[in-house]
Structures are given as structure tokens and as C-alpha cells.
C-alpha positions in Angstrom: 4.1 -41.6 -29.8 6.2 -39.3 -27.6 6.1 -36.6 -30.3 2.3 -36.7 -30.2 2.3 -36.3 -26.4 4.7 -33.3 -26.7 2.4 -31.7 -29.3 -0.6 -32.2 -27.1 1.2 -30.7 -24.1 2.3 -27.7 -26.2 -1.3 -27.1 -27.4 -2.7 -27.5 -23.9 -0.3 -24.9 -22.6 -1.1 -22.5 -25.5 -4.8 -22.9 -25.0 -4.4 -22.4 -21.2 -2.4 -19.2 -21.8 -5.0 -18.0 -24.3 -7.9 -18.8 -21.9 -6.1 -17.0 -19.0 -5.4 -13.9 -21.2 -9.0 -13.9 -22.3 -10.3 -14.0 -18.7 -8.0 -11.2 -17.8 -9.1 -9.0 -20.7 -12.8 -9.8 -20.0 -12.3 -8.9 -16.4 -10.6 -5.6 -17.4 -13.3 -4.6 -19.9 -16.0 -5.4 -17.2 -14.1 -3.2 -14.7 -13.9 -0.3 -17.2 -17.6 -0.7 -18.0 -18.6 -0.6 -14.3 -16.5 2.4 -13.4 -17.1 4.4 -16.6 -18.8 7.7 -15.6 -22.4 8.1 -16.5 -21.9 11.7 -17.5 -18.9 13.7 -18.7 -17.3 16.0 -16.2 -17.0 19.6 -17.4 -13.4 20.8 -17.3 -10.9 23.1 -18.9 -8.3 21.3 -21.0 -5.7 22.0 -18.3 -7.9 20.5 -15.6 -8.6 17.5 -17.8 -4.9 16.9 -18.3 -4.3 17.0 -14.6 -7.1 14.5 -14.1 -5.6 12.3 -16.7 -2.1 12.4 -15.0 -3.7 11.4 -11.7 -5.8 8.6 -13.2 -3.6 5.5 -12.5 -4.5 2.0 -13.6 -6.3 0.0 -10.9 -6.5 -3.4 -12.6 -3.5 -4.3 -14.8 -3.5 -1.5 -17.4 -7.2 -0.9 -17.0 -8.4 2.3 -15.4 -11.4 4.6 -15.0 -12.1 6.5 -18.2 -11.3 10.2 -18.1 -14.7 11.2 -19.5 -14.7 14.9 -19.9 -16.5 17.8 -21.6 -13.9 20.4 -22.6 -15.2 24.0 -22.0 -12.3 26.1 -23.3 -11.3 24.5 -26.6 -9.5 26.8 -29.0 -9.9 25.3 -32.5 -7.4 25.6 -35.3 -9.9 26.1 -38.1 -7.3 25.1 -40.7 -7.3 21.6 -39.1 -11.0 21.1 -39.4 -11.8 18.8 -42.3 -14.9 16.9 -43.4 -14.0 13.4 -44.5 -16.1 11.8 -47.2 -17.4 8.2 -47.0 -18.2 6.1 -50.1 -21.1 7.8 -52.0 -19.7 11.3 -51.4 -21.5 11.7 -48.1 -19.6 13.3 -45.2 -18.7 10.5 -42.8 -16.9 12.4 -40.1 -15.1 15.7 -39.2 -11.5 15.8 -38.0 -10.0 18.7 -36.1 -7.5 19.9 -33.5 -8.0 22.2 -30.6 -5.6 23.5 -27.9 -5.6 25.4 -24.7 -4.8 29.1 -24.3 -1.1 28.3 -23.6 -0.7 26.3 -26.8 1.2 23.6 -24.8 -1.5 20.8 -25.3 -3.2 19.7 -28.5 -6.2 17.5 -28.7 -7.0 15.5 -31.9 -10.7 14.8 -32.4 -12.9 12.9 -34.8 -16.6 13.7 -34.8 -19.3 11.8 -36.5 -21.1 14.0 -39.1 -20.3 17.3 -40.7 -19.3 20.4 -38.7 -17.7 23.7 -39.5 -15.1 25.4 -37.3 -17.7 28.0 -36.3 -20.1 25.2 -35.1 -17.3 23.5 -33.2 -16.4 26.7 -31.4 -19.9 26.9 -29.9 -19.8 23.3 -28.6 -18.5 21.7 -25.5 -16.8 18.6 -26.9 -17.3 15.5 -24.8 -15.4 12.2 -24.9 -12.8 10.0 -23.3 -9.5 11.8 -23.2 -6.3 9.8 -23.6 -2.6 10.6 -24.2 -1.4 9.9 -27.7 1.4 7.3 -27.9 2.4 7.9 -31.6 4.8 10.7 -32.6 5.2 12.6 -34.8 1.7 13.9 -35.5 0.9 16.6 -37.9 -2.0 19.1 -38.3 -2.8 22.3 -40.2 -2.7 25.5 -38.2 -4.3 28.9 -38.8 -1.0 30.7 -38.0 1.8 28.3 -38.6 0.7 26.3 -41.7 1.6 22.6 -41.5 2.7 21.8 -37.9 4.6 18.6 -37.0 4.8 17.6 -33.3 7.8 15.2 -33.0 9.5 13.4 -30.2 11.5 16.6 -29.2 8.3 18.7 -28.8 7.3 19.4 -25.2 3.7 19.9 -26.2 1.2 17.3 -24.8 -0.7 15.5 -27.5 -4.0 13.8 -26.7 -7.0 12.2 -28.4 -10.6 12.8 -27.5 -12.7 9.7 -28.3 -16.1 11.2 -28.9 -17.8 7.8 -29.6 -16.5 6.4 -26.3 -19.6 6.6 -24.2 -21.1 4.8 -21.2 -23.2 2.7 -23.6 -20.3 1.6 -25.7 -18.3 0.8 -22.5 -21.1 -1.5 -21.4 -21.6 -3.1 -24.8 -17.9 -4.0 -25.3 -17.6 -6.7 -22.6 -20.8 -8.2 -23.9 -19.3 -8.5 -27.3 -16.1 -9.8 -25.8 -18.0 -12.4 -23.8 -19.4 -14.0 -27.0 -16.0 -14.3 -28.8 -15.4 -17.9 -27.7 -18.7 -19.3 -29.0 -18.0 -18.9 -32.7 -14.4 -20.2 -32.1 -15.9 -23.2 -30.4 -18.3 -23.7 -33.2 -15.5 -23.7 -35.8 -13.5 -26.2 -33.6 -16.5 -28.6 -33.4 -17.2 -28.2 -37.1 -13.6 -29.1 -37.9 -13.8 -32.1 -35.6 -17.0 -33.3 -37.3 -15.5 -32.9 -40.8 -12.4 -34.9 -39.7 -14.7 -37.6 -38.2 -16.7 -37.8 -41.4 -13.5 -38.2 -43.5 -12.2 -40.9 -41.2 -15.5 -42.8 -41.4 -15.6 -42.3 -45.2 
């Protein structure tokens, strides 16, 4: 009897912690959706990096997106690669660009097929974030295969081109509906158990 009570208490604590974590994450995604800029701010890569360093979290680890359109991207054409999806159709294009000082490198994935020449004519917009994984590698026009490891002083970033105001507003809506299928599975399991007990 005591063992059943302990199990129930443990489950109650776990569900309480899960519920609390869910509410925090939901609140964070709602905050990010509300403060996500409507339009990207035009900036050089150096300016965008400064903006990123000044952009501190406001709510837990959530902060306003550094939504920028880079105006001075210098592309390493050797890094630009079209990636095929099933059916031999180009799914997306990967590439790396830097600033004139070559002390910051941005890794980008764009939906669709683009050549380096096409990318050079574009202002690439998206949410700019620091990369947390090292080492990272890319193909360079001048240096062949380049590996940026922990010892490298170069700044490495990712530009999320699919991170838009629309996506930011849809994400908390999807997050909001997560508990409903979980509740349905729980109720279904209880009904199955009740049927077995009655049978």
C-alpha cells in the first residue's frame, strides 16, 4: 500500500515538473513570436555580429531574434553545393560566406537551387545565431578544405533563412496543441485498462 502511494507521489511530481517546464517553454515561444521583427534589418555582417552580441536573453534563454539581411556577404563559391532530395530534385543549397576581414563565417542553407553567381547578387535574410558546434568544415576557393576548430579565433554563425515572422508565430500554436494528443493517448489507455478489468 505504501509502495503504491510513493509511486503515485513520484508520478505526481514528475507530471508537475513536466507541466511547469511545458508552461515555461510555451511562454518563451510566445515571447519570441511577439518580439520577432516583422522585417529583416539591413546590416553588414560586422554590424549584425555586434547586434547579436548585444542581444541578451530577456526571458530565461529566450530573446528577440536577430533578424537581418546581410548586405556585404562574400561567398566562397567552392562551398556552394546543391543538395538533392529523393527523386533527384534539388532540395536546398548549402553555402558559406564571410566578411571582408575573413574573421567571421556564416553557414547558410537555402531552399531551392542557386549558383554562387546568383547568391552574390542577393541580400541573404534570416535569423543570425552563433554556432555552438566546433569543429566545422567548408570548402574554400583559396584554401581548399578548411576546418575551424576550437582554437580558431574566427566567429562561426548560422543564418536560418526559413526562420521568418510567420514561422515564429506558428511555432507556439503547434506547441500549444502538444498536450491534446498526449491526453488522448492517456484516456485511451485508461479505457483499454477499464475494458480489460471489466472483461
